[in-house]
N, CA, C and O atoms as CSV, one atom per row, in Angstrom:
chain,resi,resn,atom,element,x,y,z
A,1,UNK,N,N,135.526,89.957,104.318
A,1,UNK,CA,C,134.263,89.234,104.339
A,1,UNK,C,C,133.147,90.169,103.865
A,1,UNK,O,O,133.078,91.333,104.260
A,2,UNK,N,N,132.289,89.637,103.021
A,2,UNK,CA,C,131.200,90.432,102.442
A,2,UNK,C,C,130.021,90.468,103.405
A,2,UNK,O,O,129.589,89.428,103.902
A,3,UNK,N,N,129.498,91.673,103.672
A,3,UNK,CA,C,128.333,91.773,104.559
A,3,UNK,C,C,127.057,91.504,103.754
A,3,UNK,O,O,126.952,91.865,102.582
A,4,UNK,N,N,126.114,90.872,104.406
A,4,UNK,CA,C,124.863,90.528,103.724
A,4,UNK,C,C,123.900,91.697,103.843
A,4,UNK,O,O,123.640,92.183,104.944
A,5,UNK,N,N,123.369,92.151,102.711
A,5,UNK,CA,C,122.389,93.236,102.715
A,5,UNK,C,C,121.072,92.728,103.296
A,5,UNK,O,O,120.703,91.565,103.137
A,6,UNK,N,N,120.390,93.626,103.965
A,6,UNK,CA,C,119.068,93.263,104.483
A,6,UNK,C,C,118.108,93.093,103.316
A,6,UNK,O,O,118.029,93.954,102.440
A,7,UNK,N,N,117.389,91.997,103.304
A,7,UNK,CA,C,116.442,91.703,102.246
A,7,UNK,C,C,115.214,92.586,102.418
A,7,UNK,O,O,114.687,92.716,103.522
A,8,UNK,N,N,114.758,93.194,101.320
A,8,UNK,CA,C,113.635,94.129,101.354
A,8,UNK,C,C,112.461,93.585,100.545
A,8,UNK,O,O,111.764,94.346,99.875
A,9,UNK,N,N,112.243,92.289,100.602
A,9,UNK,CA,C,111.149,91.665,99.872
A,9,UNK,C,C,110.813,90.336,100.541
A,9,UNK,O,O,111.584,89.807,101.342
A,10,UNK,N,N,109.643,89.816,100.189
A,10,UNK,CA,C,109.238,88.504,100.685
A,10,UNK,C,C,109.454,87.470,99.599
A,10,UNK,O,O,109.323,87.768,98.412
A,11,UNK,N,N,109.780,86.273,100.000
A,11,UNK,CA,C,109.868,85.165,99.059
A,11,UNK,C,C,108.448,84.707,98.714
A,11,UNK,O,O,107.485,85.089,99.378
A,12,UNK,N,N,108.332,83.886,97.669
A,12,UNK,CA,C,107.024,83.353,97.277
A,12,UNK,C,C,106.407,82.569,98.437
A,12,UNK,O,O,105.205,82.668,98.682
A,13,UNK,N,N,107.220,81.797,99.146
A,13,UNK,CA,C,106.738,81.026,100.292
A,13,UNK,C,C,106.220,81.951,101.396
A,13,UNK,O,O,105.181,81.684,101.999
A,14,UNK,N,N,106.943,83.028,101.656
A,14,UNK,CA,C,106.508,83.978,102.697
A,14,UNK,C,C,105.191,84.654,102.313
A,14,UNK,O,O,104.332,84.862,103.169
A,15,UNK,N,N,105.026,84.997,101.037
A,15,UNK,CA,C,103.771,85.595,100.576
A,15,UNK,C,C,102.630,84.601,100.757
A,15,UNK,O,O,101.572,84.952,101.281
A,16,UNK,N,N,102.843,83.369,100.327
A,16,UNK,CA,C,101.789,82.353,100.457
A,16,UNK,C,C,101.445,82.076,101.913
A,16,UNK,O,O,100.273,81.915,102.254
A,17,UNK,N,N,102.459,82.019,102.776
A,17,UNK,CA,C,102.218,81.822,104.220
A,17,UNK,C,C,101.390,82.969,104.790
A,17,UNK,O,O,100.441,82.750,105.542
A,18,UNK,N,N,101.762,84.191,104.422
A,18,UNK,CA,C,101.033,85.362,104.913
A,18,UNK,C,C,99.577,85.323,104.469
A,18,UNK,O,O,98.677,85.536,105.281
A,19,UNK,N,N,99.337,85.054,103.194
A,19,UNK,CA,C,97.964,85.034,102.682
A,19,UNK,C,C,97.149,83.920,103.332
A,19,UNK,O,O,95.975,84.112,103.652
A,20,UNK,N,N,97.757,82.776,103.524
A,20,UNK,CA,C,97.058,81.646,104.167
A,20,UNK,C,C,96.697,82.008,105.613
A,20,UNK,O,O,95.571,81.764,106.046
A,21,UNK,N,N,97.624,82.576,106.346
A,21,UNK,CA,C,97.381,82.910,107.750
A,21,UNK,C,C,96.458,84.113,107.922
A,21,UNK,O,O,95.765,84.224,108.933
A,22,UNK,N,N,96.445,85.001,106.955
A,22,UNK,CA,C,95.642,86.214,107.073
A,22,UNK,C,C,94.138,85.933,107.086
A,22,UNK,O,O,93.361,86.740,107.597
A,23,UNK,N,N,93.728,84.800,106.530
A,23,UNK,CA,C,92.308,84.456,106.458
A,23,UNK,C,C,91.668,84.441,107.845
A,23,UNK,O,O,90.520,84.856,108.000
A,24,UNK,N,N,92.393,83.970,108.845
A,24,UNK,CA,C,91.813,83.834,110.181
A,24,UNK,C,C,91.979,85.092,111.040
A,24,UNK,O,O,91.366,85.181,112.104
A,25,UNK,N,N,92.781,86.055,110.611
A,25,UNK,CA,C,93.034,87.209,111.479
A,25,UNK,C,C,92.692,88.568,110.862
A,25,UNK,O,O,92.606,89.561,111.585
A,26,UNK,N,N,92.498,88.631,109.553
A,26,UNK,CA,C,92.216,89.904,108.903
A,26,UNK,C,C,90.840,89.899,108.259
A,26,UNK,O,O,90.350,88.856,107.825
A,27,UNK,N,N,90.224,91.063,108.200
A,27,UNK,CA,C,88.948,91.200,107.507
A,27,UNK,C,C,89.161,91.049,106.003
A,27,UNK,O,O,90.287,91.145,105.515
A,28,UNK,N,N,88.095,90.819,105.289
A,28,UNK,CA,C,88.163,90.702,103.836
A,28,UNK,C,C,88.744,91.970,103.224
A,28,UNK,O,O,89.526,91.894,102.276
A,29,UNK,N,N,88.376,93.133,103.750
A,29,UNK,CA,C,88.900,94.396,103.219
A,29,UNK,C,C,90.422,94.456,103.324
A,29,UNK,O,O,91.098,94.824,102.363
A,30,UNK,N,N,90.960,94.097,104.485
A,30,UNK,CA,C,92.411,94.154,104.662
A,30,UNK,C,C,93.128,93.076,103.849
A,30,UNK,O,O,94.211,93.320,103.317
A,31,UNK,N,N,92.536,91.894,103.750
A,31,UNK,CA,C,93.147,90.845,102.911
A,31,UNK,C,C,93.203,91.293,101.456
A,31,UNK,O,O,94.190,91.052,100.761
A,32,UNK,N,N,92.129,91.952,101.000
A,32,UNK,CA,C,92.097,92.455,99.623
A,32,UNK,C,C,93.169,93.524,99.426
A,32,UNK,O,O,93.876,93.512,98.418
A,33,UNK,N,N,93.297,94.440,100.371
A,33,UNK,CA,C,94.315,95.487,100.282
A,33,UNK,C,C,95.706,94.868,100.194
A,33,UNK,O,O,96.498,95.251,99.333
A,34,UNK,N,N,96.009,93.923,101.068
A,34,UNK,CA,C,97.333,93.290,101.051
A,34,UNK,C,C,97.570,92.533,99.749
A,34,UNK,O,O,98.679,92.548,99.215
A,35,UNK,N,N,96.547,91.880,99.243
A,35,UNK,CA,C,96.704,91.145,97.982
A,35,UNK,C,C,97.010,92.121,96.835
A,35,UNK,O,O,97.871,91.844,96.000
A,36,UNK,N,N,96.313,93.252,96.794
A,36,UNK,CA,C,96.588,94.263,95.765
A,36,UNK,C,C,98.026,94.762,95.906
A,36,UNK,O,O,98.747,94.872,94.914
A,37,UNK,N,N,98.441,95.062,97.134
A,37,UNK,CA,C,99.813,95.525,97.342
A,37,UNK,C,C,100.838,94.478,96.903
A,37,UNK,O,O,101.824,94.803,96.242
A,38,UNK,N,N,100.597,93.225,97.275
A,38,UNK,CA,C,101.560,92.166,96.967
A,38,UNK,C,C,101.665,91.855,95.474
A,38,UNK,O,O,102.758,91.595,94.972
A,39,UNK,N,N,100.549,91.881,94.770
A,39,UNK,CA,C,100.557,91.419,93.384
A,39,UNK,C,C,100.549,92.526,92.342
A,39,UNK,O,O,100.680,92.247,91.150
A,40,UNK,N,N,100.396,93.780,92.768
A,40,UNK,CA,C,100.368,94.858,91.786
A,40,UNK,C,C,101.635,95.699,91.783
A,40,UNK,O,O,101.965,96.332,90.780
A,41,UNK,N,N,102.340,95.703,92.900
A,41,UNK,CA,C,103.525,96.558,92.999
A,41,UNK,C,C,103.189,98.009,93.284
A,41,UNK,O,O,104.066,98.870,93.216
A,42,UNK,N,N,101.939,98.292,93.599
A,42,UNK,CA,C,101.575,99.675,93.926
A,42,UNK,C,C,102.154,100.059,95.282
A,42,UNK,O,O,102.447,99.201,96.114
A,43,UNK,N,N,102.310,101.339,95.483
A,43,UNK,CA,C,102.729,101.873,96.774
A,43,UNK,C,C,101.489,101.939,97.675
A,43,UNK,O,O,100.356,101.899,97.195
A,44,UNK,N,N,101.724,102.039,98.981
A,44,UNK,CA,C,100.597,102.086,99.927
A,44,UNK,C,C,99.631,103.219,99.591
A,44,UNK,O,O,98.418,103.010,99.548
A,45,UNK,N,N,100.164,104.417,99.353
A,45,UNK,CA,C,99.318,105.570,99.067
A,45,UNK,C,C,98.525,105.402,97.789
A,45,UNK,O,O,97.393,105.877,97.698
A,46,UNK,N,N,99.103,104.731,96.793
A,46,UNK,CA,C,98.386,104.478,95.544
A,46,UNK,C,C,97.262,103.476,95.757
A,46,UNK,O,O,96.162,103.650,95.231
A,47,UNK,N,N,97.537,102.426,96.528
A,47,UNK,CA,C,96.532,101.388,96.752
A,47,UNK,C,C,95.334,101.912,97.523
A,47,UNK,O,O,94.194,101.614,97.167
A,48,UNK,N,N,95.571,102.685,98.567
A,48,UNK,CA,C,94.433,103.170,99.354
A,48,UNK,C,C,93.677,104.293,98.664
A,48,UNK,O,O,92.564,104.623,99.073
A,49,UNK,N,N,94.256,104.890,97.626
A,49,UNK,CA,C,93.554,105.924,96.866
A,49,UNK,C,C,92.702,105.347,95.738
A,49,UNK,O,O,91.945,106.082,95.103
A,50,UNK,N,N,92.813,104.050,95.482
A,50,UNK,CA,C,92.023,103.433,94.413
A,50,UNK,C,C,90.529,103.545,94.700
A,50,UNK,O,O,90.089,103.444,95.845
A,51,UNK,N,N,89.767,103.754,93.639
A,51,UNK,CA,C,88.303,103.751,93.743
A,51,UNK,C,C,87.782,102.672,92.788
A,51,UNK,O,O,88.541,102.120,91.991
A,52,UNK,N,N,86.491,102.382,92.876
A,52,UNK,CA,C,85.912,101.370,91.987
A,52,UNK,C,C,86.049,101.767,90.535
A,52,UNK,O,O,86.116,100.897,89.667
A,53,UNK,N,N,86.092,103.065,90.244
A,53,UNK,CA,C,86.275,103.513,88.859
A,53,UNK,C,C,87.641,103.128,88.307
A,53,UNK,O,O,87.825,103.098,87.091
A,54,UNK,N,N,88.597,102.834,89.174
A,54,UNK,CA,C,89.953,102.451,88.758
A,54,UNK,C,C,90.080,100.960,88.472
A,54,UNK,O,O,91.099,100.517,87.942
A,55,UNK,N,N,89.066,100.188,88.814
A,55,UNK,CA,C,89.105,98.732,88.692
A,55,UNK,C,C,88.298,98.283,87.485
A,55,UNK,O,O,87.133,98.648,87.332
A,56,UNK,N,N,88.927,97.491,86.635
A,56,UNK,CA,C,88.248,96.930,85.460
A,56,UNK,C,C,88.270,95.410,85.605
A,56,UNK,O,O,89.266,94.760,85.288
A,57,UNK,N,N,87.160,94.855,86.087
A,57,UNK,CA,C,87.079,93.407,86.316
A,57,UNK,C,C,87.056,92.620,85.000
A,57,UNK,O,O,87.511,91.477,84.957
A,58,UNK,N,N,86.543,93.209,83.957
A,58,UNK,CA,C,86.466,92.521,82.665
A,58,UNK,C,C,87.876,92.263,82.109
A,58,UNK,O,O,88.148,91.194,81.562
A,59,UNK,N,N,88.765,93.250,82.255
A,59,UNK,CA,C,90.126,93.126,81.723
A,59,UNK,C,C,91.171,92.829,82.806
A,59,UNK,O,O,92.367,92.759,82.520
A,60,UNK,N,N,90.715,92.657,84.037
A,60,UNK,CA,C,91.611,92.370,85.177
A,60,UNK,C,C,92.727,93.403,85.309
A,60,UNK,O,O,93.906,93.058,85.398
A,61,UNK,N,N,92.333,94.670,85.318
A,61,UNK,CA,C,93.329,95.732,85.450
A,61,UNK,C,C,92.888,96.739,86.510
A,61,UNK,O,O,91.709,96.858,86.845
A,62,UNK,N,N,93.884,97.453,87.018
A,62,UNK,CA,C,93.612,98.628,87.839
A,62,UNK,C,C,94.417,99.788,87.268
A,62,UNK,O,O,95.544,99.620,86.802
A,63,UNK,N,N,93.814,100.959,87.318
A,63,UNK,CA,C,94.466,102.163,86.804
A,63,UNK,C,C,94.936,103.004,87.987
A,63,UNK,O,O,94.145,103.414,88.837
A,64,UNK,N,N,96.244,103.250,88.017
A,64,UNK,CA,C,96.832,104.088,89.073
A,64,UNK,C,C,96.924,105.505,88.515
A,64,UNK,O,O,97.650,105.760,87.555
A,65,UNK,N,N,96.179,106.422,89.129
A,65,UNK,CA,C,96.171,107.803,88.647
A,65,UNK,C,C,96.102,108.824,89.777
A,65,UNK,O,O,95.899,110.015,89.545
A,66,UNK,N,N,96.277,108.333,91.009
A,66,UNK,CA,C,96.250,109.234,92.173
A,66,UNK,C,C,96.920,108.521,93.340
A,66,UNK,O,O,97.157,107.313,93.305
A,67,UNK,N,N,97.216,109.294,94.365
A,67,UNK,CA,C,97.853,108.743,95.551
A,67,UNK,C,C,97.349,109.488,96.777
A,67,UNK,O,O,96.991,110.662,96.692
A,68,UNK,N,N,97.320,108.816,97.901
A,68,UNK,CA,C,96.974,109.464,99.154
A,68,UNK,C,C,98.259,109.986,99.755
A,68,UNK,O,O,99.172,109.211,100.038
A,69,UNK,N,N,98.341,111.283,99.954
A,69,UNK,CA,C,99.513,111.884,100.562
A,69,UNK,C,C,99.529,111.543,102.044
A,69,UNK,O,O,98.610,111.903,102.779
A,70,UNK,N,N,100.570,110.851,102.480
A,70,UNK,CA,C,100.685,110.488,103.896
A,70,UNK,C,C,100.962,111.707,104.757
A,70,UNK,O,O,100.643,111.711,105.946
A,71,UNK,N,N,101.559,112.756,104.163
A,71,UNK,CA,C,101.862,113.973,104.912
A,71,UNK,C,C,100.626,114.834,105.138
A,71,UNK,O,O,100.458,115.420,106.208
A,72,UNK,N,N,99.760,114.908,104.128
A,72,UNK,CA,C,98.610,115.812,104.188
A,72,UNK,C,C,97.276,115.111,104.332
A,72,UNK,O,O,96.272,115.765,104.612
A,73,UNK,N,N,97.232,113.795,104.149
A,73,UNK,CA,C,95.993,113.048,104.285
A,73,UNK,C,C,94.978,113.350,103.197
A,73,UNK,O,O,93.773,113.216,103.410
A,74,UNK,N,N,95.461,113.756,102.037
A,74,UNK,CA,C,94.539,114.063,100.937
A,74,UNK,C,C,94.984,113.336,99.670
A,74,UNK,O,O,96.161,113.023,99.490
A,75,UNK,N,N,94.017,113.079,98.805
A,75,UNK,CA,C,94.300,112.415,97.538
A,75,UNK,C,C,94.863,113.434,96.563
A,75,UNK,O,O,94.309,114.520,96.388
A,76,UNK,N,N,95.976,113.067,95.928
A,76,UNK,CA,C,96.659,113.964,94.989
A,76,UNK,C,C,97.023,113.200,93.725
A,76,UNK,O,O,96.992,111.970,93.690
A,77,UNK,N,N,97.364,113.945,92.702
A,77,UNK,CA,C,97.895,113.336,91.482
A,77,UNK,C,C,99.304,112.855,91.780
A,77,UNK,O,O,100.008,113.482,92.572
A,78,UNK,N,N,99.738,111.751,91.161
A,78,UNK,CA,C,101.116,111.308,91.368
A,78,UNK,C,C,102.112,112.370,90.938
A,78,UNK,O,O,101.819,113.200,90.076
A,79,UNK,N,N,103.295,112.339,91.545
A,79,UNK,CA,C,104.303,113.371,91.299
A,79,UNK,C,C,104.883,113.309,89.893
A,79,UNK,O,O,105.259,114.339,89.333
A,80,UNK,N,N,104.960,112.113,89.319
A,80,UNK,CA,C,105.561,111.990,87.989
A,80,UNK,C,C,104.564,111.357,87.022
A,80,UNK,O,O,103.642,110.652,87.434
A,81,UNK,N,N,104.763,111.620,85.732
A,81,UNK,CA,C,103.853,111.066,84.738
A,81,UNK,C,C,104.008,109.543,84.639
A,81,UNK,O,O,103.059,108.853,84.269
A,82,UNK,N,N,105.185,109.017,84.964
A,82,UNK,CA,C,105.378,107.561,84.891
A,82,UNK,C,C,104.631,106.834,85.998
A,82,UNK,O,O,104.452,105.618,85.928
A,83,UNK,N,N,104.192,107.568,87.025
A,83,UNK,CA,C,103.417,106.959,88.105
A,83,UNK,C,C,101.996,106.630,87.650
A,83,UNK,O,O,101.325,105.800,88.264
A,84,UNK,N,N,101.532,107.282,86.568
A,84,UNK,CA,C,100.226,106.959,85.981
A,84,UNK,C,C,100.412,105.688,85.163
A,84,UNK,O,O,101.186,105.670,84.205
A,85,UNK,N,N,99.703,104.622,85.538
A,85,UNK,CA,C,99.910,103.367,84.818
A,85,UNK,C,C,98.707,102.453,84.931
A,85,UNK,O,O,97.861,102.611,85.811
A,86,UNK,N,N,98.649,101.495,84.019
A,86,UNK,CA,C,97.622,100.471,84.007
A,86,UNK,C,C,98.298,99.164,84.392
A,86,UNK,O,O,99.271,98.756,83.757
A,87,UNK,N,N,97.787,98.501,85.433
A,87,UNK,CA,C,98.417,97.298,85.947
A,87,UNK,C,C,97.496,96.114,85.719
A,87,UNK,O,O,96.319,96.158,86.076
A,88,UNK,N,N,98.030,95.056,85.127
A,88,UNK,CA,C,97.267,93.819,84.924
A,88,UNK,C,C,97.354,92.964,86.176
A,88,UNK,O,O,98.405,92.885,86.812
A,89,UNK,N,N,96.235,92.320,86.529
A,89,UNK,CA,C,96.181,91.454,87.706
A,89,UNK,C,C,95.669,90.076,87.333
A,89,UNK,O,O,95.088,89.883,86.265
A,90,UNK,N,N,95.889,89.125,88.217
A,90,UNK,CA,C,95.375,87.774,88.019
A,90,UNK,C,C,93.870,87.736,88.326
A,90,UNK,O,O,93.308,88.707,88.831
A,91,UNK,N,N,93.247,86.637,88.023
A,91,UNK,CA,C,91.815,86.497,88.307
A,91,UNK,C,C,91.552,86.536,89.792
A,91,UNK,O,O,90.402,86.432,90.218
């Protein structure tokens, strides 16, 4: 018998349920953070290291070029060059 692997992602329905329910329990800042995490694919450390200079509202993009080190609590450059990227977002 094949064992079922633990799922490590949310379905579209689960994402929509979370976003709908978050309106009544989370601040706008936290809802924005979760939306960025859900729709950009950034890691937690990358998302919390974003600054306004990384956000381009005209082109709906964010530039990932740093990360918050969870071990040291400081902003650092990503470990690999492929971690530097431009991510397109929805309106």
